C-alpha positions, 0 to 999 in steps of 0.5 A: 805175495807170490804170483807163482811157486815151484808147484805151478812150474811143475804143472807146466813141465813136470820134468823141470827138476830132472836137469839138476836145478831144484830151486827156482824161487829166485827165477820166479821172483825176477819174473814177478818183478818183470811182470809188474814192470810190463803191467806198468808199461802196458796197462797202468797208464790206460787204467789211470786215465779211466779213473776219476781225478781225486786229489785226496788219492795221491798214492794212486799214481804208482802201481801197488803190486800187492793190490793185484790178484796173484792168481791172475798172474800165476800162469803168465809168471811161469811162462815168463820165468821158463822162457827168460830165466830157467831154460836159458840156464839149461841151453847150450846156445850152440849152432842148432837149436837144442830142446831148451831153445825150442822150449824157450821160444814156445814159452815166450810166445805163450807168455806174449799171448797170455799176457795180452789176453789177461790185460785185454780181458781186465786186470784185477786190481783192488783199488779200494783195498777191501780184499775183494775184486768188484766188477769195476775193478776187473773191467777191461780198460782198453778198447780196440777203437781208434780215439782221435 
């Protein structure tokens, strides 16, 4: 299970390996872990509320990252890794923002926009573990309506 690879990063920024770092697997793995944590906080509890209660499914109360659709999180993971793990290694963090700090800001904003879009449009989660995402497994769980 890997949400993103170095090839996915290079599709976003082809010059990434020109700065002396060739391997980004550790950064992508950290970003993937963070994406799962963000999904637990921002999506998982709402998803659980929409499921019918079934006492026989005791393991359903923890998010299983292997049941997520990796392809849905590729771009999100790349933007997160760039903004929070890769580009901070390249920036000098001096007075005026350098090129890498500007890129970090852009990618962080792009990440926030994209993860909101993905969560609101419906997280693909294979709850029945049949290796296919049915319509019920991809429906949005949030609405923008006030619930009292």
